[in-house]
VOKOL-827662 format. One record per residue (C-alpha): residue number from 1; x, y, z. Coordinates in steps of 0.1 Angstrom, whole numbers, always signed. Each point is the difference from the previous one (the first is absolute). Layout:
BEGIN
+-----+-------+-------+-------+
:   i :  east : north :    up :
+-----+-------+-------+-------+
: NUM :     X :     Y :     Z :
...
+-----+-------+-------+-------+
END
This chain:
BEGIN
+-----+-------+-------+-------+
:   i :  east : north :    up :
+-----+-------+-------+-------+
:   1 :  -895 : +1955 :  +375 :
:   2 :   +28 :   -24 :    +6 :
:   3 :    -3 :   -30 :   +23 :
:   4 :   +27 :   -20 :   +17 :
:   5 :   +17 :   -25 :   -22 :
:   6 :    +2 :   -24 :   +30 :
:   7 :   -32 :    -5 :   +20 :
:   8 :   +12 :   -11 :   +34 :
:   9 :   -36 :   -10 :   +10 :
:  10 :    -6 :   -23 :   -29 :
:  11 :   -35 :    +0 :   -17 :
:  12 :   -28 :    -9 :   +24 :
:  13 :   -30 :   -18 :   -15 :
:  14 :   -25 :   +24 :   -16 :
:  15 :   +25 :   +27 :    -5 :
:  16 :   +11 :   +18 :   -31 :
:  17 :   +16 :   -31 :   -15 :
:  18 :   -29 :    -6 :   -23 :
:  19 :    +6 :   +34 :   -16 :
:  20 :   +37 :    -7 :    -8 :
:  21 :    +6 :    -8 :   -37 :
:  22 :   +22 :   -30 :    -9 :
:  23 :   +36 :    +9 :    -6 :
:  24 :   +11 :    -3 :   -36 :
:  25 :   +31 :   -21 :    +6 :
:  26 :   +14 :   -19 :   -30 :
:  27 :   +14 :   -31 :   +18 :
:  28 :    +7 :   -13 :   +35 :
:  29 :   +26 :   -22 :   +17 :
:  30 :    -7 :   -22 :   +29 :
:  31 :   +30 :    +2 :   +24 :
:  32 :    +6 :   -26 :   +27 :
:  33 :   +25 :    -4 :   +28 :
:  34 :    +6 :   -25 :   +28 :
:  35 :   -21 :   +21 :   +24 :
:  36 :   -24 :   +21 :   -20 :
:  37 :   -11 :   +11 :   -35 :
:  38 :    -9 :   +30 :   -20 :
:  39 :   -11 :   +12 :   -35 :
:  40 :   +15 :   +24 :   -25 :
:  41 :   -22 :   +17 :   -25 :
:  42 :   +17 :   +14 :   -31 :
:  43 :   -11 :   +31 :   -19 :
:  44 :   +21 :    +2 :   -31 :
:  45 :    +9 :   +35 :   -12 :
:  46 :   -25 :    +0 :   -29 :
:  47 :   -28 :   -22 :   -13 :
:  48 :   +11 :   -30 :   -20 :
:  49 :   +34 :    -3 :   +16 :
:  50 :   +11 :   -35 :   +12 :
:  51 :   +34 :    +7 :   +15 :
:  52 :   +15 :   +22 :   +28 :
:  53 :   +24 :   +27 :   -11 :
:  54 :    +2 :   +25 :   +29 :
:  55 :   -15 :   -17 :   +31 :
:  56 :   -12 :   +18 :   +31 :
:  57 :    -9 :   -23 :   +29 :
:  58 :   -22 :   +16 :   +27 :
:  59 :    -9 :   -20 :   +31 :
:  60 :   -32 :    +2 :   +20 :
:  61 :    +0 :   +10 :   +37 :
:  62 :   -14 :   -11 :   +33 :
:  63 :   -38 :    -9 :    +3 :
:  64 :   -22 :   -30 :   +10 :
:  65 :    +0 :   -31 :   -22 :
:  66 :   +14 :    -1 :   -35 :
:  67 :    +4 :   +27 :   -27 :
:  68 :   -30 :    +9 :   -21 :
:  69 :   +16 :   +13 :   -33 :
:  70 :   -32 :   +18 :   -10 :
:  71 :    +1 :   +21 :   +32 :
:  72 :   +38 :    +5 :    -2 :
:  73 :    -3 :   +12 :   -36 :
:  74 :   -30 :   +22 :    +8 :
:  75 :   +21 :   +18 :   +27 :
:  76 :   +29 :    +6 :   -24 :
:  77 :   -20 :    +9 :   -31 :
:  78 :   -34 :   +15 :    +9 :
:  79 :    +9 :   +28 :   +23 :
:  80 :   +16 :   +34 :    -5 :
:  81 :   +29 :   -14 :   -21 :
:  82 :    -2 :   -30 :   -24 :
:  83 :   +33 :   -15 :   +10 :
:  84 :    +0 :   -33 :   -18 :
:  85 :   -12 :   +14 :   -34 :
:  86 :   +26 :   +28 :    +3 :
:  87 :   +28 :   -24 :    +5 :
:  88 :   -12 :   -21 :   -29 :
:  89 :    -3 :   +30 :   -22 :
:  90 :   +37 :    +7 :    +9 :
:  91 :   +10 :   -34 :   -13 :
:  92 :    +0 :   -20 :   +32 :
:  93 :   -15 :   -34 :    +7 :
:  94 :   -17 :    +0 :   +34 :
:  95 :    +0 :   -31 :   +22 :
:  96 :   -23 :    +2 :   +30 :
:  97 :   +13 :   -25 :   +26 :
:  98 :   -26 :   -13 :   +25 :
:  99 :    +1 :   -24 :   +30 :
: 100 :   -22 :   -29 :   +11 :
: 101 :    +4 :   +13 :   +36 :
: 102 :    +7 :   +38 :    +4 :
: 103 :    +4 :    -5 :   +38 :
: 104 :   +27 :   -27 :    -4 :
: 105 :   +36 :    +7 :   +10 :
: 106 :   +19 :   +25 :   -22 :
: 107 :   +27 :   -26 :    -4 :
: 108 :   -25 :   -26 :   -13 :
: 109 :   -15 :   +23 :   -25 :
: 110 :   +35 :   +11 :   -11 :
: 111 :    +5 :   -35 :   -13 :
: 112 :   -31 :    +6 :   -23 :
: 113 :   +16 :   +32 :   -11 :
: 114 :   +32 :   -18 :    -9 :
: 115 :   -20 :   -25 :   -21 :
: 116 :   -16 :   +29 :   -18 :
: 117 :   +33 :   +17 :    -7 :
: 118 :   +14 :   -32 :   -13 :
: 119 :   -30 :    -7 :   -23 :
: 120 :    +2 :   +36 :   -13 :
: 121 :   +36 :    -5 :   -10 :
: 122 :   -10 :   -32 :   -17 :
: 123 :   -28 :   +16 :   -19 :
: 124 :   +18 :   +32 :   -10 :
: 125 :   +11 :    +6 :   -35 :
: 126 :   +33 :   +21 :    -2 :
: 127 :   +21 :   +13 :   +29 :
: 128 :   -19 :   +30 :   +13 :
: 129 :    +4 :    +0 :   +38 :
: 130 :   -29 :    -5 :   +24 :
: 131 :   -17 :   +24 :   +24 :
: 132 :   -12 :   -18 :   +32 :
: 133 :   -18 :   +14 :   +29 :
: 134 :   -33 :    +2 :   +18 :
: 135 :   -26 :   +18 :   +21 :
: 136 :    +3 :    +2 :   +38 :
: 137 :   +10 :   -36 :   +11 :
: 138 :    +6 :    -9 :   -36 :
: 139 :   +30 :   +24 :    +1 :
: 140 :   +15 :   -20 :   +29 :
: 141 :    -7 :   -33 :   -18 :
: 142 :   +17 :   +10 :   -31 :
: 143 :   +29 :   +18 :   +19 :
: 144 :    +7 :   -33 :   +18 :
: 145 :    -4 :   -20 :   -32 :
: 146 :   +25 :   +19 :   -20 :
: 147 :   +25 :    +2 :   +29 :
: 148 :    -3 :   -38 :    +5 :
: 149 :    +6 :    -6 :   -37 :
: 150 :   +32 :   +21 :    +2 :
: 151 :   +11 :   -18 :   +31 :
: 152 :    -4 :   -33 :   -18 :
: 153 :   +20 :   +14 :   -30 :
: 154 :   -30 :    -4 :   -23 :
: 155 :    -6 :   +25 :   -27 :
: 156 :   -32 :   +20 :    +3 :
: 157 :    +8 :   +24 :   -28 :
: 158 :   -20 :   +27 :   +19 :
: 159 :   +12 :   +36 :    -7 :
: 160 :   -27 :   +18 :   +22 :
: 161 :   -16 :    -9 :   +33 :
: 162 :   -31 :   +19 :    +9 :
: 163 :   -20 :    +3 :   +32 :
: 164 :   -33 :   +18 :    +5 :
: 165 :    -7 :   +12 :   +35 :
: 166 :   +19 :   -31 :   +14 :
: 167 :    +6 :    -1 :   +38 :
: 168 :   +38 :    -4 :    -3 :
: 169 :    +5 :   +12 :   +36 :
: 170 :   -32 :   -15 :   +13 :
: 171 :   -38 :    +8 :    -1 :
: 172 :   -21 :   +15 :   +29 :
: 173 :   -33 :   -11 :   +13 :
: 174 :   -11 :   +17 :   +33 :
: 175 :    +5 :   -24 :   +29 :
: 176 :   -34 :    +8 :   +14 :
: 177 :   -16 :   -10 :   -32 :
: 178 :   +20 :   -33 :    -1 :
: 179 :   -10 :    -8 :   +36 :
: 180 :   -36 :    +8 :    -6 :
: 181 :    -2 :   -22 :   -31 :
: 182 :   +14 :   -29 :   +20 :
: 183 :   -23 :    +8 :   +29 :
: 184 :   -31 :    -2 :   -22 :
: 185 :   +11 :   -33 :   -15 :
: 186 :    +8 :   -16 :   +33 :
: 187 :   -34 :   +11 :   +15 :
: 188 :   -24 :    -1 :   -29 :
: 189 :   +17 :   -16 :   -30 :
: 190 :    +6 :   -36 :    -8 :
: 191 :   -16 :   -24 :   -25 :
: 192 :   -27 :   +16 :   -21 :
: 193 :   +10 :   +35 :   +10 :
: 194 :   +23 :   +11 :   -28 :
: 195 :    -5 :   +37 :    +5 :
: 196 :   +11 :    -1 :   +36 :
: 197 :   +30 :   -21 :    -9 :
: 198 :   +13 :   +17 :   -32 :
: 199 :   +19 :   +30 :   +16 :
: 200 :   +17 :   -22 :   +26 :
: 201 :    +9 :   -27 :   -25 :
: 202 :   +16 :   +25 :   -24 :
: 203 :   +20 :   +15 :   +28 :
: 204 :   +13 :   -34 :   +12 :
: 205 :    +8 :   -13 :   -35 :
: 206 :   +37 :    -8 :    -9 :
: 207 :    +3 :   +29 :   -24 :
: 208 :   -15 :   +25 :   +24 :
: 209 :   +23 :   -11 :   +28 :
: 210 :   +30 :    +5 :   -24 :
: 211 :   -11 :   +34 :   -11 :
: 212 :   -13 :   +17 :   +31 :
: 213 :   +27 :   +18 :   +20 :
: 214 :   -20 :    -6 :   +32 :
: 215 :   -23 :   -29 :    +3 :
: 216 :   -25 :   -12 :   +27 :
: 217 :   -13 :   -35 :    -2 :
: 218 :   -27 :    +2 :   +26 :
: 219 :   -25 :   +24 :   +16 :
: 220 :   +13 :    -4 :   +35 :
: 221 :   +14 :   +27 :   +24 :
: 222 :   +36 :    +8 :   -10 :
: 223 :   +26 :   +28 :    +1 :
: 224 :   +21 :    +3 :   -31 :
: 225 :   +33 :   +18 :    -2 :
: 226 :   +10 :   +16 :   -33 :
: 227 :   +31 :   -21 :    +0 :
: 228 :   -20 :   -33 :    +4 :
: 229 :   -31 :   -13 :   -17 :
: 230 :   +18 :   -13 :   -32 :
: 231 :   -15 :   -33 :    -8 :
: 232 :   +24 :   -29 :    -3 :
: 233 :   -13 :    -5 :   -36 :
: 234 :   +12 :   +35 :    -8 :
: 235 :   +34 :    -6 :   +16 :
: 236 :    +4 :   -32 :   -20 :
: 237 :   -11 :   +17 :   -32 :
: 238 :   +25 :   +29 :    +4 :
: 239 :   +27 :   -25 :    +9 :
: 240 :    -8 :   -19 :   -33 :
: 241 :    +1 :   +32 :   -20 :
: 242 :   +33 :    +9 :   +16 :
: 243 :   +15 :   -34 :   -10 :
: 244 :   -10 :    +8 :   -36 :
: 245 :   +18 :   +33 :    +1 :
: 246 :   -30 :   +22 :   +10 :
: 247 :    -6 :   +12 :   -37 :
: 248 :    +7 :   -13 :   -34 :
: 249 :   +33 :   +16 :   -11 :
: 250 :    -3 :    -1 :   -38 :
: 251 :   -33 :   +19 :    -8 :
: 252 :    -6 :   +37 :    +3 :
: 253 :   -23 :    +3 :   +31 :
: 254 :   -31 :   +22 :    -5 :
: 255 :   -29 :    +7 :   +24 :
: 256 :   -30 :   +22 :    +5 :
: 257 :   -18 :   +10 :   +32 :
: 258 :   -37 :    +9 :    +4 :
: 259 :   +11 :   +24 :   +27 :
: 260 :   +16 :   +34 :    -2 :
: 261 :   +37 :    +5 :    +1 :
: 262 :    -2 :   +35 :   +15 :
: 263 :    -7 :   -11 :   +36 :
: 264 :   -36 :   +11 :    -2 :
: 265 :   -22 :   -25 :   +19 :
: 266 :   -37 :    -8 :    -3 :
: 267 :   -12 :   +22 :   +28 :
: 268 :   -10 :   -29 :   +23 :
: 269 :    +9 :   +13 :   +35 :
: 270 :   +20 :   -21 :   +24 :
: 271 :   -14 :   -15 :   +32 :
: 272 :   -35 :    +8 :   -10 :
: 273 :   -32 :   -19 :    +3 :
: 274 :    -6 :   -20 :   -32 :
: 275 :   -29 :   -23 :   +10 :
: 276 :   -22 :    +1 :   +31 :
: 277 :   -29 :   -25 :    +4 :
: 278 :   -17 :    -3 :   +34 :
: 279 :   -17 :   -34 :    -5 :
: 280 :   -22 :   -17 :   +10 :
: 281 :   +16 :   -32 :   -14 :
: 282 :   +36 :   +14 :    -3 :
: 283 :   +13 :   +32 :   +14 :
: 284 :   +32 :   +12 :   -18 :
: 285 :   +22 :   +31 :    -3 :
: 286 :   +28 :    +2 :   -26 :
: 287 :   +24 :   +30 :    -2 :
: 288 :   +25 :   +10 :   -26 :
: 289 :   +37 :    -6 :    +9 :
: 290 :   +18 :   +25 :   +21 :
: 291 :   +35 :    +3 :   +14 :
: 292 :   +10 :    -9 :   +34 :
: 293 :   -20 :   -25 :   +22 :
: 294 :   -35 :    -3 :   -14 :
: 295 :   -31 :   -22 :    +1 :
: 296 :   -12 :    -5 :   -35 :
: 297 :   -29 :   -23 :    +6 :
: 298 :   -24 :   -10 :   +27 :
: 299 :   -26 :   -28 :    -7 :
: 300 :   -25 :   -18 :   +22 :
: 301 :   -27 :   -25 :    -7 :
: 302 :   -31 :    +4 :   +23 :
: 303 :    +7 :   -18 :   +32 :
: 304 :   +38 :    -5 :    -7 :
: 305 :   +32 :   +17 :   +11 :
: 306 :   +14 :   +29 :   -20 :
: 307 :   +28 :    -6 :   -24 :
: 308 :   +25 :   +28 :    -6 :
: 309 :   +27 :    +4 :   -27 :
: 310 :   +29 :   +22 :   +12 :
: 311 :   +30 :   +13 :   -20 :
: 312 :   +33 :   +16 :    +9 :
: 313 :   +23 :   +21 :   -22 :
: 314 :   -20 :    -2 :   -32 :
: 315 :    +1 :   +27 :   -27 :
: 316 :   -31 :   +20 :   -10 :
: 317 :    -4 :   -22 :   -30 :
: 318 :   -37 :    +1 :    -8 :
: 319 :    +3 :   +34 :   -16 :
: 320 :   +33 :    -5 :   -16 :
: 321 :    +4 :    +5 :   -38 :
: 322 :    -7 :   -32 :   -19 :
: 323 :   -25 :   -22 :   -18 :
: 324 :   -33 :    -1 :   +19 :
: 325 :   -15 :   -34 :   +11 :
: 326 :   -24 :   -13 :   -26 :
: 327 :   -38 :    +2 :    +4 :
: 328 :   -25 :   -27 :    +3 :
: 329 :   -34 :    +2 :   -16 :
: 330 :   -18 :   +31 :   +13 :
: 331 :   +33 :   +19 :    +4 :
: 332 :   +10 :   -15 :   +34 :
: 333 :   +38 :    -1 :    +4 :
: 334 :   +21 :   -14 :   +30 :
: 335 :   -16 :   +19 :   +28 :
: 336 :   -32 :    +1 :   -20 :
: 337 :    -2 :   -38 :    -3 :
: 338 :    +6 :    -4 :   +37 :
: 339 :   -29 :   +25 :    +6 :
: 340 :   -22 :   -20 :   -25 :
: 341 :    +6 :   -32 :   +19 :
: 342 :    -9 :   +17 :   +33 :
: 343 :   -32 :   +14 :   -16 :
: 344 :   -10 :   -34 :   -12 :
: 345 :    +4 :   -15 :   +35 :
: 346 :   -17 :   +29 :   +17 :
: 347 :   -28 :    +5 :   -26 :
: 348 :   +13 :   +36 :    -1 :
: 349 :    +8 :   +27 :   -26 :
: 350 :   +29 :   +18 :   +17 :
: 351 :   +25 :   +18 :   -22 :
: 352 :   +38 :    -2 :    +5 :
: 353 :   +18 :   +33 :    +6 :
: 354 :   +27 :   -13 :   -24 :
: 355 :    -5 :   -25 :   -27 :
: 356 :   +34 :    -6 :   -16 :
: 357 :   +37 :    +4 :    +9 :
: 358 :   +33 :    -4 :   -17 :
: 359 :    +7 :   -36 :   -11 :
: 360 :   +33 :    +3 :   -19 :
: 361 :   +19 :   +31 :   +12 :
: 362 :   +18 :   +18 :   -28 :
: 363 :   +34 :    -7 :   +16 :
: 364 :    -7 :   -37 :    -2 :
: 365 :   -13 :    +0 :   -36 :
: 366 :   +32 :   +18 :   -12 :
: 367 :   +22 :   -19 :   +25 :
: 368 :   +16 :   +32 :   +15 :
: 369 :    -4 :    -6 :   +37 :
: 370 :   -15 :   -23 :   +26 :
: 371 :   -36 :    +8 :   +11 :
: 372 :   +10 :    -1 :   +37 :
: 373 :   +14 :   +35 :    -5 :
: 374 :   -26 :   +28 :    +7 :
: 375 :   +22 :   +28 :   -15 :
: 376 :    +7 :   -20 :   -31 :
: 377 :   -37 :    -8 :    -5 :
: 378 :    -7 :   +38 :    -4 :
: 379 :   +31 :   +12 :   -17 :
: 380 :    +5 :    +8 :   -37 :
: 381 :   +14 :   -30 :   -18 :
: 382 :   +37 :    +1 :    -7 :
: 383 :    +7 :   -22 :   -30 :
: 384 :   +37 :    -4 :   +11 :
: 385 :   -12 :   -24 :   +27 :
: 386 :   -23 :   -22 :   -21 :
: 387 :    +9 :   -35 :    -9 :
: 388 :   -18 :    +6 :   -33 :
: 389 :   +18 :   +16 :   -30 :
: 390 :   -29 :   +22 :    -8 :
: 391 :   -36 :    +5 :   +13 :
: 392 :   -30 :   +22 :    -2 :
: 393 :   -23 :   +11 :   +29 :
: 394 :   -36 :   +10 :    -4 :
: 395 :   -10 :   +37 :    +2 :
: 396 :   -26 :    -8 :   +27 :
: 397 :    -5 :   -30 :   +23 :
: 398 :   -23 :   -23 :   -18 :
: 399 :   -13 :   -36 :    +2 :
: 400 :   +25 :   -28 :    +2 :
: 401 :    +8 :   -14 :   -36 :
: 402 :   -24 :   +25 :   -17 :
: 403 :   +11 :    +3 :   -36 :
: 404 :    +2 :   +37 :    -8 :
: 405 :   +10 :   +19 :   -31 :
: 406 :   +29 :   +16 :   +19 :
: 407 :   +16 :   -33 :   +11 :
: 408 :   -10 :   -20 :   -31 :
: 409 :   +15 :   +25 :   -24 :
: 410 :   +32 :    +2 :   +19 :
: 411 :    +4 :   -38 :    -1 :
: 412 :    -8 :    -2 :   -37 :
: 413 :   +25 :   +28 :    -8 :
: 414 :   +27 :   -17 :   +20 :
: 415 :    -5 :   -33 :   -18 :
: 416 :    -1 :   +16 :   -34 :
: 417 :   +32 :   +18 :    +7 :
: 418 :   +18 :   -32 :   +12 :
+-----+-------+-------+-------+
END
């Protein structure tokens, strides 16, 4: 069974990390910029090779801390479809690009990507063009990097750009879940309480603020209109991308989505109870997003006033076609992790009514429409409106960045035919 390439939750102590085999990379490059750093691990196309001939650069995505190449490789190679070995058998050299801080600004990590592209050109033998792209946030990092190189009139010699379930039009995390994560950290987190801090810290990191279409920074009572709620960091990022021309103009733009392109959603009903925990330490009710004026979260610590999160004009986005939010250990996803935190506080074993929801809607991954639009979320994808030159959507809605045979084979075929 395939697993996500990008593990948003990282690898908690005592987890499956010990079972992951070392990645068989051939050499690595240390990459440093003024603000951050990264590493590129090179897998030559066949044993004994020492030079690059047909390089494919693939960037890691959003998660805590730095890239663990063994886990990244495991997600790409050890699931349903052996993506790296298939690329190598087809004559490609694979370069996995990792970042020292995967929650850092997309713009900062784009500088690491630029360093990787430049070193790849310096190490390449011959004139075969590059393929450059990434998974989830990695697709945004490399999109910006290539566009910036073109803006600066620098040759990147890239013929194909590739994004894998990348939130080109924004990602979605239920607002009630965001607020509950912050509420838990504010009331029970702090020094020595990493589990109660993790969810909130991830949501408030620079990269998350840039990627999430709607963001909440605190767990206090608020009413959010669909037209508002865009964090300043996202506005600044989109402005920066616009200054670079939005997209690289030279390469062919390819993308895949882990969601369906038919308009078929994931059967999560709108405006429905997702989590209900009565206490005693914390009482909380979270609901899936509905249209109109809705209350999506109510939270109350024993003896404290209730906090409510209200929304106006939002689409029914939790059930929309798209890549599903990744799971933590034990299978808990976005609503599920909120429920897990409540259970820890209350010493309870309540189950959420809904565990996961859409994270990257299909229309975002294939850059065809804004995710504010309810009708667009549930419509069949029209390729005429995509910013990409070509794309492939999954047959069923599956986990975000899961490497499947369907999507992997499509990518390899497109790169071989280039």
